[in-house]
C-alpha positions as a Markdown table, in Angstrom:
| # | Residue | x | y | z |
|---|---|---|---|---|
| 1 | Met | -1.8 | -103.7 | -2.6 |
| 2 | Lys | 1.4 | -104.0 | -4.7 |
| 3 | Lys | 0.8 | -107.9 | -5.1 |
| 4 | Gln | -2.8 | -107.2 | -6.1 |
| 5 | Leu | -1.8 | -104.5 | -8.8 |
| 6 | Thr | 0.8 | -107.0 | -10.0 |
| 7 | Thr | -1.7 | -109.7 | -10.4 |
| 8 | Leu | -4.2 | -107.4 | -12.2 |
| 9 | Phe | -1.4 | -106.4 | -14.6 |
| 10 | Leu | -0.5 | -109.9 | -15.2 |
| 11 | Ala | -4.1 | -110.8 | -16.0 |
| 12 | Phe | -4.2 | -107.9 | -18.5 |
| 13 | Ala | -1.0 | -109.0 | -20.1 |
| 14 | Met | -2.2 | -112.5 | -20.4 |
| 15 | Ser | -5.5 | -111.6 | -22.0 |
| 16 | Ser | -3.6 | -109.4 | -24.4 |
| 17 | Ala | -1.3 | -112.2 | -25.4 |
| 18 | Cys | -4.2 | -114.6 | -25.8 |
| 19 | Ala | -6.0 | -112.1 | -28.0 |
| 20 | Gln | -3.2 | -111.7 | -30.4 |
| 21 | Gly | -4.0 | -115.0 | -32.3 |
| 22 | Asp | -1.3 | -116.4 | -34.3 |
| 23 | Leu | 2.4 | -115.7 | -33.5 |
| 24 | Pro | 3.9 | -112.9 | -35.4 |
| 25 | Phe | 6.6 | -115.1 | -36.7 |
| 26 | Asn | 7.2 | -118.4 | -38.4 |
| 27 | Val | 8.6 | -121.3 | -36.2 |
| 28 | Asp | 10.8 | -123.9 | -37.7 |
| 29 | Glu | 12.4 | -126.7 | -35.8 |
| 30 | Val | 16.1 | -127.1 | -36.6 |
| 31 | Asn | 17.4 | -129.7 | -34.2 |
| 32 | Arg | 16.9 | -131.3 | -30.8 |
| 33 | Phe | 19.4 | -131.5 | -27.8 |
| 34 | Ser | 19.7 | -133.2 | -24.6 |
| 35 | Gln | 18.9 | -130.6 | -21.8 |
| 36 | Pro | 20.2 | -127.6 | -23.8 |
| 37 | Trp | 20.9 | -124.5 | -21.7 |
| 38 | Ala | 22.5 | -121.7 | -23.9 |
| 39 | Met | 23.8 | -120.9 | -27.3 |
| 40 | Ala | 26.2 | -118.6 | -29.0 |
| 41 | Phe | 26.7 | -117.9 | -32.7 |
| 42 | Leu | 30.3 | -118.2 | -34.3 |
| 43 | Pro | 31.2 | -115.7 | -37.1 |
| 44 | Asp | 30.6 | -118.3 | -39.8 |
| 45 | Gly | 27.0 | -118.6 | -38.6 |
| 46 | Arg | 27.3 | -121.9 | -36.9 |
| 47 | Ile | 25.9 | -122.2 | -33.4 |
| 48 | Leu | 27.6 | -123.4 | -30.1 |
| 49 | Val | 24.9 | -125.1 | -27.9 |
| 50 | Thr | 25.5 | -126.2 | -24.3 |
| 51 | Glu | 24.0 | -129.2 | -22.7 |
| 52 | Lys | 23.9 | -129.5 | -19.0 |
| 53 | Arg | 25.5 | -132.9 | -18.8 |
| 54 | Gly | 28.7 | -131.2 | -20.1 |
| 55 | Thr | 28.6 | -131.3 | -23.9 |
| 56 | Leu | 29.3 | -128.3 | -26.1 |
| 57 | Arg | 28.0 | -129.1 | -29.5 |
| 58 | Ile | 28.4 | -127.3 | -32.8 |
| 59 | Val | 25.3 | -127.0 | -35.1 |
| 60 | Gly | 24.6 | -125.4 | -38.5 |
| 61 | Gln | 21.7 | -123.2 | -39.1 |
| 62 | Asp | 20.4 | -126.0 | -41.3 |
| 63 | Gly | 20.4 | -128.3 | -38.4 |
| 64 | Ala | 23.4 | -130.3 | -39.4 |
| 65 | Leu | 25.6 | -131.3 | -36.5 |
| 66 | His | 29.2 | -130.3 | -36.8 |
| 67 | Gly | 30.4 | -132.4 | -34.0 |
| 68 | Gln | 31.2 | -131.4 | -30.4 |
| 69 | Val | 33.9 | -129.4 | -28.8 |
| 70 | Arg | 36.5 | -131.4 | -26.7 |
| 71 | Gly | 38.3 | -129.9 | -23.7 |
| 72 | Val | 35.3 | -128.7 | -21.8 |
| 73 | Pro | 35.9 | -128.5 | -18.0 |
| 74 | Asp | 34.3 | -131.2 | -15.9 |
| 75 | Val | 30.9 | -130.2 | -14.6 |
| 76 | Asp | 29.0 | -131.2 | -11.5 |
| 77 | Tyr | 25.9 | -132.3 | -13.1 |
| 78 | Gly | 22.6 | -132.6 | -10.9 |
| 79 | Gly | 19.6 | -130.4 | -10.1 |
| 80 | Gln | 20.1 | -127.0 | -11.7 |
| 81 | Gly | 23.8 | -127.6 | -12.0 |
| 82 | Gly | 25.8 | -128.5 | -15.1 |
| 83 | Leu | 27.2 | -126.8 | -18.0 |
| 84 | Gly | 25.6 | -123.4 | -18.4 |
| 85 | Asp | 26.2 | -120.3 | -20.5 |
| 86 | Val | 28.6 | -119.9 | -23.4 |
| 87 | Val | 29.7 | -116.4 | -24.9 |
| 88 | Leu | 32.4 | -115.4 | -27.2 |
| 89 | His | 35.0 | -112.8 | -26.4 |
| 90 | Pro | 34.2 | -109.5 | -28.3 |
| 91 | Asp | 37.4 | -109.9 | -30.2 |
| 92 | Phe | 36.7 | -113.7 | -31.0 |
| 93 | Glu | 37.8 | -113.3 | -34.6 |
| 94 | Asp | 41.2 | -112.2 | -33.4 |
| 95 | Asn | 41.7 | -114.4 | -30.3 |
| 96 | Asn | 39.1 | -117.3 | -30.7 |
| 97 | Leu | 38.4 | -117.1 | -26.9 |
| 98 | Val | 35.2 | -118.8 | -25.7 |
| 99 | Tyr | 33.8 | -118.3 | -22.1 |
| 100 | Leu | 31.8 | -121.2 | -20.3 |
| 101 | Ser | 29.9 | -121.1 | -17.1 |
| 102 | Tyr | 29.2 | -124.4 | -15.2 |
| 103 | Ala | 28.7 | -126.0 | -11.8 |
| 104 | Glu | 32.0 | -127.1 | -10.3 |
| 105 | Gly | 32.4 | -129.6 | -7.5 |
| 106 | Gly | 34.3 | -128.8 | -4.2 |
| 107 | Ala | 35.3 | -130.5 | -0.9 |
| 108 | Gly | 32.8 | -132.4 | 1.2 |
| 109 | Gly | 30.1 | -132.5 | -1.4 |
| 110 | Thr | 30.0 | -128.7 | -1.9 |
| 111 | Arg | 29.7 | -127.0 | -5.3 |
| 112 | Gly | 29.5 | -123.6 | -6.9 |
| 113 | Ala | 29.4 | -121.7 | -10.1 |
| 114 | Ala | 32.7 | -121.2 | -12.1 |
| 115 | Val | 33.6 | -119.5 | -15.4 |
| 116 | Ala | 36.5 | -120.8 | -17.6 |
| 117 | Arg | 37.7 | -119.6 | -20.9 |
| 118 | Gly | 39.8 | -121.3 | -23.7 |
| 119 | Val | 40.8 | -120.9 | -27.2 |
| 120 | Leu | 38.5 | -122.7 | -29.6 |
| 121 | Glu | 40.1 | -124.6 | -32.4 |
| 122 | Leu | 37.7 | -125.6 | -35.1 |
| 123 | Gly | 38.1 | -128.7 | -37.3 |
| 124 | Asp | 36.1 | -130.7 | -39.8 |
| 125 | Ser | 34.3 | -132.6 | -37.2 |
| 126 | Gly | 34.0 | -130.5 | -34.1 |
| 127 | Gly | 36.5 | -128.5 | -32.2 |
| 128 | Thr | 38.9 | -128.3 | -29.1 |
| 129 | Leu | 39.3 | -125.9 | -26.3 |
| 130 | Thr | 42.9 | -125.4 | -25.6 |
| 131 | Asp | 44.7 | -123.1 | -22.8 |
| 132 | Val | 41.6 | -123.7 | -20.7 |
| 133 | Glu | 41.8 | -121.6 | -17.4 |
| 134 | Val | 39.2 | -120.9 | -14.8 |
| 135 | Ile | 38.9 | -117.1 | -14.4 |
| 136 | Trp | 36.1 | -116.9 | -11.7 |
| 137 | Arg | 34.8 | -119.1 | -8.9 |
| 138 | Gln | 31.7 | -118.3 | -6.8 |
| 139 | Tyr | 32.7 | -118.0 | -3.1 |
| 140 | Pro | 32.1 | -120.0 | -1.0 |
| 141 | Lys | 31.1 | -123.4 | -2.5 |
| 142 | Leu | 28.0 | -124.7 | -0.7 |
| 143 | Val | 26.0 | -127.8 | -0.5 |
| 144 | Gly | 22.8 | -128.1 | -2.7 |
| 145 | Phe | 22.1 | -128.1 | -6.4 |
| 146 | Gly | 20.1 | -125.0 | -7.1 |
| 147 | His | 20.4 | -121.2 | -8.0 |
| 148 | Tyr | 23.8 | -121.0 | -9.6 |
| 149 | Gly | 22.7 | -118.1 | -11.9 |
| 150 | His | 26.0 | -117.9 | -14.0 |
| 151 | Arg | 24.6 | -116.0 | -17.0 |
| 152 | Met | 27.3 | -114.0 | -18.6 |
| 153 | Ala | 27.5 | -110.8 | -20.9 |
| 154 | Phe | 30.2 | -108.5 | -22.3 |
| 155 | Asp | 29.7 | -104.8 | -22.4 |
| 156 | Asp | 31.0 | -102.4 | -25.0 |
| 157 | Asp | 34.2 | -101.7 | -23.1 |
| 158 | Gly | 35.1 | -105.5 | -22.9 |
| 159 | Tyr | 34.2 | -106.1 | -19.3 |
| 160 | Leu | 32.7 | -109.5 | -18.5 |
| 161 | Trp | 29.5 | -109.4 | -16.2 |
| 162 | Ile | 28.4 | -112.6 | -14.4 |
| 163 | Thr | 25.2 | -113.3 | -12.5 |
| 164 | Ser | 25.7 | -115.3 | -9.3 |
| 165 | Gly | 22.7 | -116.9 | -7.6 |
| 166 | Asp | 22.0 | -117.2 | -4.0 |
| 167 | Arg | 22.4 | -121.0 | -4.0 |
| 168 | Gln | 19.0 | -121.3 | -2.1 |
| 169 | Lys | 20.8 | -120.1 | 1.0 |
| 170 | Phe | 19.2 | -116.7 | 1.5 |
| 171 | Thr | 21.5 | -114.6 | 3.7 |
| 172 | Pro | 24.7 | -114.8 | 1.6 |
| 173 | Ser | 23.0 | -112.4 | -0.8 |
| 174 | Gln | 23.7 | -109.7 | 1.8 |
| 175 | Asp | 27.1 | -110.9 | 2.9 |
| 176 | Met | 29.9 | -108.9 | 1.1 |
| 177 | Gln | 32.4 | -111.5 | 2.0 |
| 178 | Ser | 30.7 | -113.9 | -0.3 |
| 179 | Thr | 30.1 | -113.6 | -4.1 |
| 180 | Val | 26.8 | -115.6 | -3.7 |
| 181 | Gly | 23.7 | -113.5 | -4.7 |
| 182 | Lys | 25.5 | -111.0 | -6.5 |
| 183 | Val | 26.4 | -109.4 | -10.0 |
| 184 | Val | 30.1 | -109.3 | -10.7 |
| 185 | Arg | 32.3 | -107.3 | -13.1 |
| 186 | Leu | 35.7 | -108.5 | -14.3 |
| 187 | Arg | 38.1 | -107.9 | -16.9 |
| 188 | Asp | 38.2 | -110.4 | -19.6 |
| 189 | Asp | 41.0 | -112.3 | -17.9 |
| 190 | Gly | 39.1 | -112.4 | -14.6 |
| 191 | Lys | 41.1 | -109.7 | -12.9 |
| 192 | Val | 39.0 | -106.8 | -11.1 |
| 193 | Pro | 38.7 | -103.6 | -12.6 |
| 194 | Asp | 40.1 | -100.7 | -10.6 |
| 195 | Asp | 37.0 | -98.7 | -10.8 |
| 196 | Asn | 34.5 | -101.4 | -9.3 |
| 197 | Pro | 32.5 | -99.9 | -6.5 |
| 198 | Phe | 33.9 | -102.0 | -3.6 |
| 199 | Val | 37.6 | -102.1 | -4.6 |
| 200 | Asp | 38.4 | -99.6 | -1.7 |
| 201 | Tyr | 36.0 | -101.0 | 0.7 |
| 202 | Tyr | 36.6 | -100.7 | 4.5 |
| 203 | Ser | 34.9 | -101.3 | 7.7 |
| 204 | Asp | 33.3 | -97.7 | 8.1 |
| 205 | Asp | 31.0 | -98.7 | 5.2 |
| 206 | Ala | 27.3 | -99.5 | 6.1 |
| 207 | Phe | 27.2 | -103.0 | 4.5 |
| 208 | Val | 29.7 | -105.0 | 6.8 |
| 209 | Asp | 31.5 | -104.8 | 10.0 |
| 210 | Asp | 35.0 | -105.7 | 8.9 |
| 211 | Glu | 37.3 | -105.8 | 5.9 |
| 212 | Gly | 37.7 | -108.5 | 3.3 |
| 213 | Val | 35.0 | -107.6 | 0.8 |
| 214 | Tyr | 35.1 | -109.2 | -2.7 |
| 215 | Pro | 36.1 | -106.4 | -5.0 |
| 216 | Glu | 34.5 | -108.0 | -8.1 |
| 217 | Ile | 30.9 | -107.4 | -6.7 |
| 218 | Trp | 29.0 | -104.8 | -8.6 |
| 219 | Ser | 25.6 | -105.2 | -6.8 |
| 220 | Leu | 24.0 | -107.5 | -4.2 |
| 221 | Gly | 20.8 | -108.7 | -2.8 |
| 222 | His | 20.0 | -111.0 | -5.7 |
| 223 | Arg | 18.2 | -114.3 | -5.5 |
| 224 | Asn | 18.6 | -116.5 | -8.8 |
| 225 | Pro | 19.4 | -114.0 | -11.7 |
| 226 | Leu | 19.1 | -115.9 | -14.9 |
| 227 | Gly | 19.0 | -113.1 | -17.5 |
| 228 | Ile | 21.3 | -110.3 | -18.2 |
| 229 | Ala | 21.4 | -107.9 | -21.1 |
| 230 | Phe | 22.6 | -104.5 | -22.0 |
| 231 | Asp | 19.9 | -102.4 | -23.7 |
| 232 | Leu | 20.7 | -100.3 | -26.8 |
| 233 | Asp | 21.7 | -97.4 | -24.7 |
| 234 | Gly | 24.1 | -99.4 | -22.6 |
| 235 | Arg | 22.0 | -99.9 | -19.5 |
| 236 | Leu | 22.4 | -103.1 | -17.7 |
| 237 | Trp | 19.2 | -105.1 | -16.9 |
| 238 | Val | 18.9 | -108.4 | -14.9 |
| 239 | Thr | 15.9 | -110.6 | -14.4 |
| 240 | Glu | 15.7 | -113.1 | -11.6 |
| 241 | His | 13.5 | -115.6 | -10.0 |
| 242 | Gly | 11.7 | -114.5 | -6.9 |
| 243 | Pro | 10.6 | -117.0 | -4.2 |
| 244 | Arg | 6.9 | -117.8 | -4.2 |
| 245 | Gly | 6.0 | -114.9 | -6.6 |
| 246 | Gly | 8.0 | -111.7 | -7.0 |
| 247 | Asp | 10.1 | -112.5 | -10.1 |
| 248 | Glu | 12.0 | -109.3 | -10.8 |
| 249 | Leu | 13.5 | -107.2 | -13.7 |
| 250 | Asn | 16.1 | -105.0 | -12.2 |
| 251 | Leu | 18.0 | -102.1 | -13.7 |
| 252 | Ile | 21.4 | -102.7 | -12.3 |
| 253 | Arg | 23.1 | -99.7 | -10.7 |
| 254 | Arg | 26.6 | -99.4 | -9.4 |
| 255 | Gly | 26.9 | -100.7 | -5.9 |
| 256 | Ala | 23.1 | -101.0 | -5.4 |
| 257 | Asn | 21.5 | -103.5 | -3.0 |
| 258 | Tyr | 18.4 | -105.1 | -4.4 |
| 259 | Gly | 17.2 | -106.4 | -1.0 |
| 260 | Tyr | 17.0 | -110.2 | -1.1 |
| 261 | Pro | 16.2 | -112.0 | 1.3 |
| 262 | Val | 15.2 | -108.8 | 3.5 |
| 263 | Val | 12.6 | -107.7 | 0.9 |
| 264 | Ser | 10.7 | -109.3 | -1.9 |
| 265 | Asp | 7.3 | -109.0 | -3.6 |
| 266 | Gly | 6.9 | -112.8 | -3.2 |
| 267 | Val | 6.5 | -114.9 | 0.0 |
| 268 | His | 8.6 | -117.9 | 1.2 |
| 269 | Tyr | 7.6 | -121.3 | -0.2 |
| 270 | Asp | 6.1 | -122.2 | 3.2 |
| 271 | Met | 3.9 | -119.1 | 2.8 |
| 272 | Arg | 5.7 | -117.1 | 5.5 |
| 273 | Pro | 5.5 | -113.4 | 4.5 |
| 274 | Ile | 8.5 | -111.3 | 3.3 |
| 275 | Pro | 8.2 | -107.5 | 3.6 |
| 276 | Asp | 7.5 | -105.9 | 0.2 |
| 277 | His | 10.0 | -103.6 | -1.5 |
| 278 | Gly | 7.9 | -100.7 | -0.7 |
| 279 | Thr | 8.5 | -101.2 | 3.0 |
| 280 | Arg | 12.3 | -100.7 | 2.7 |
| 281 | Pro | 13.1 | -97.8 | 0.4 |
| 282 | Glu | 16.8 | -98.1 | 1.1 |
| 283 | Phe | 16.8 | -101.1 | -1.2 |
| 284 | Ala | 16.5 | -100.7 | -5.0 |
| 285 | Ala | 13.1 | -101.7 | -6.2 |
| 286 | Pro | 12.5 | -103.8 | -9.3 |
| 287 | Ala | 11.4 | -102.1 | -12.5 |
| 288 | Ile | 8.8 | -104.9 | -12.9 |
| 289 | Ser | 7.8 | -107.7 | -10.5 |
| 290 | Trp | 5.6 | -110.6 | -11.4 |
| 291 | Thr | 3.2 | -112.6 | -9.3 |
| 292 | Pro | 2.5 | -115.2 | -10.6 |
| 293 | Val | 6.0 | -115.7 | -11.7 |
| 294 | Ile | 7.3 | -115.8 | -15.3 |
| 295 | Ala | 10.3 | -118.0 | -14.3 |
| 296 | Pro | 12.9 | -116.3 | -16.6 |
| 297 | Gly | 15.5 | -118.5 | -18.5 |
| 298 | Asn | 17.5 | -115.7 | -20.1 |
| 299 | Met | 17.1 | -112.2 | -21.8 |
| 300 | Ile | 18.3 | -110.3 | -24.7 |
| 301 | Ala | 18.0 | -106.8 | -26.0 |
| 302 | Tyr | 16.9 | -107.0 | -29.6 |
| 303 | Ser | 18.9 | -104.9 | -32.1 |
| 304 | Gly | 18.1 | -106.4 | -35.4 |
| 305 | Asp | 16.1 | -105.3 | -38.5 |
| 306 | Arg | 14.2 | -108.5 | -39.2 |
| 307 | Phe | 11.7 | -107.6 | -36.4 |
| 308 | Pro | 11.6 | -103.7 | -36.6 |
| 309 | Asp | 8.7 | -103.7 | -34.0 |
| 310 | Leu | 11.0 | -105.4 | -31.5 |
| 311 | Arg | 14.0 | -103.2 | -31.9 |
| 312 | Gly | 15.2 | -101.9 | -28.5 |
| 313 | Asp | 12.9 | -104.3 | -26.5 |
| 314 | Leu | 14.0 | -106.8 | -24.2 |
| 315 | Leu | 13.0 | -110.3 | -24.8 |
| 316 | Ile | 12.8 | -112.8 | -21.9 |
| 317 | Ser | 12.6 | -116.5 | -22.3 |
| 318 | Gly | 9.7 | -117.9 | -19.9 |
| 319 | Leu | 10.0 | -121.3 | -18.3 |
| 320 | Ser | 6.7 | -121.7 | -16.3 |
| 321 | Thr | 5.0 | -119.2 | -18.7 |
| 322 | Arg | 6.0 | -121.3 | -21.8 |
| 323 | Ala | 6.4 | -118.0 | -23.6 |
| 324 | Ile | 8.6 | -115.2 | -24.7 |
| 325 | Ile | 7.9 | -112.0 | -22.8 |
| 326 | Arg | 8.5 | -108.7 | -24.6 |
| 327 | Ile | 9.5 | -105.7 | -22.4 |
| 328 | Glu | 9.4 | -102.1 | -23.8 |
| 329 | Ile | 12.2 | -99.9 | -22.3 |
| 330 | Asp | 11.6 | -96.1 | -22.0 |
| 331 | Gly | 14.8 | -94.7 | -20.4 |
| 332 | Glu | 14.9 | -96.3 | -16.9 |
| 333 | Asn | 11.3 | -97.5 | -17.1 |
| 334 | Ala | 10.2 | -100.9 | -18.4 |
| 335 | Thr | 6.7 | -102.2 | -19.2 |
| 336 | Glu | 5.7 | -105.7 | -20.1 |
| 337 | Ala | 4.1 | -105.3 | -23.6 |
| 338 | Glu | 3.2 | -108.8 | -24.9 |
| 339 | Arg | 3.7 | -112.4 | -24.5 |
| 340 | Tyr | 4.3 | -114.9 | -27.3 |
| 341 | Pro | 3.0 | -118.4 | -26.2 |
| 342 | Met | 5.5 | -121.0 | -27.5 |
| 343 | Gly | 3.8 | -124.1 | -26.0 |
| 344 | Ala | 7.0 | -125.3 | -24.2 |
| 345 | Arg | 9.3 | -124.2 | -21.4 |
| 346 | Ile | 11.7 | -121.7 | -23.1 |
| 347 | Arg | 15.3 | -121.8 | -21.8 |
| 348 | Ser | 16.9 | -119.3 | -24.1 |
| 349 | Val | 16.1 | -116.8 | -26.8 |
| 350 | Met | 18.9 | -115.4 | -28.8 |
| 351 | Gln | 19.4 | -113.0 | -31.8 |
| 352 | Gly | 21.1 | -114.6 | -34.8 |
| 353 | Pro | 23.6 | -112.8 | -37.1 |
| 354 | Glu | 20.9 | -111.9 | -39.6 |
| 355 | Gly | 18.4 | -110.6 | -37.0 |
| 356 | Asn | 16.3 | -113.7 | -36.7 |
| 357 | Leu | 15.3 | -115.0 | -33.3 |
| 358 | Trp | 16.6 | -118.5 | -32.1 |
| 359 | Val | 15.1 | -120.4 | -29.2 |
| 360 | Leu | 16.1 | -123.3 | -27.2 |
| 361 | Glu | 13.3 | -125.1 | -25.4 |
| 362 | Asp | 13.9 | -126.7 | -21.9 |
| 363 | Glu | 14.0 | -130.3 | -21.8 |
| 364 | Arg | 10.8 | -132.2 | -22.6 |
| 365 | Gly | 9.8 | -135.7 | -21.0 |
| 366 | Asp | 12.5 | -137.3 | -23.2 |
| 367 | Ser | 15.1 | -134.8 | -22.0 |
| 368 | Gln | 15.1 | -133.3 | -25.4 |
| 369 | Gly | 14.7 | -129.6 | -26.0 |
| 370 | Arg | 14.2 | -128.2 | -29.5 |
| 371 | Leu | 16.2 | -125.6 | -31.2 |
| 372 | Leu | 13.8 | -123.3 | -33.1 |
| 373 | Lys | 14.4 | -120.5 | -35.7 |
| 374 | Leu | 11.8 | -117.7 | -35.7 |
| 375 | Thr | 11.5 | -115.7 | -38.8 |
| 376 | Pro | 9.1 | -112.9 | -39.9 |
| 377 | Lys | 5.9 | -113.9 | -41.5 |
């Protein structure tokens, strides 16, 4: 029944999106990049853009390229792996710290997500990262090229949050001696906050049978979480890919278990069933689940004034949906309100310093993805 209701809701949302006619914003192409993945705005308005092969570029809002940043860590490029997210430290104007997530190679052909930070020194023709240090590594490294997650966000208290995918290995999402399939919370230097939920975690807890739990874990039971955002009231939301069906938007709670792979509102790719969330109430249920999927790329909470009707809403970039999905938040409840069809796989949507929306398309046939600027009509 839940899957049927989800499908009916999706059909309603799609018909609403199609009925809206023209998009409610102007769309202007700014530049094109090779397999772009993420972006961040510098205080002077220029944009850092990551490309999966390992390049960090600087582009002006007028589309002019200002070179690339040297000193980026070596990435393990292949499949879904490579250079990923980029975020600035909340005090960037004082410390010039930039954080990068990426796939990192290991022994015996294994690989895993990692996060490094460095000091960005800008010049006339690009920039350089100095004092680069890895502050977090996904554990353990595993074979395969998928489901790294590694989206990042800072909260108002300066803590760094990282999504960690299940690496297509299923059961590690429930293993508390692994950071695979988790949401983690760190200090800005990678150290573990004393008030994380599993810092004082021992064998009498229900999750595991012995000690050695990773204390950076905040929540578990995630599959491939590719969107993370704090709403305007400070609540943390994560959106993630389900298996065959069952993409999720989750309100992240301290120490909560979101159930994967024990439960999902989707099924395995070979059509083997997975019990729905409703069958196991001990697991946290998604605020929204989608079947068919939306294939989320990233997510933001819009706080600007350029689009007043969007203020306070979550915006999710849709890959398979080739759209931007608008989610209305009412306390701890969430509802899909609208879809804006963009005609291409959307990897990232971000809010610019003046409140305009900026969009990175996923790679097209020529491995080029456009950087788009969305402004009010």
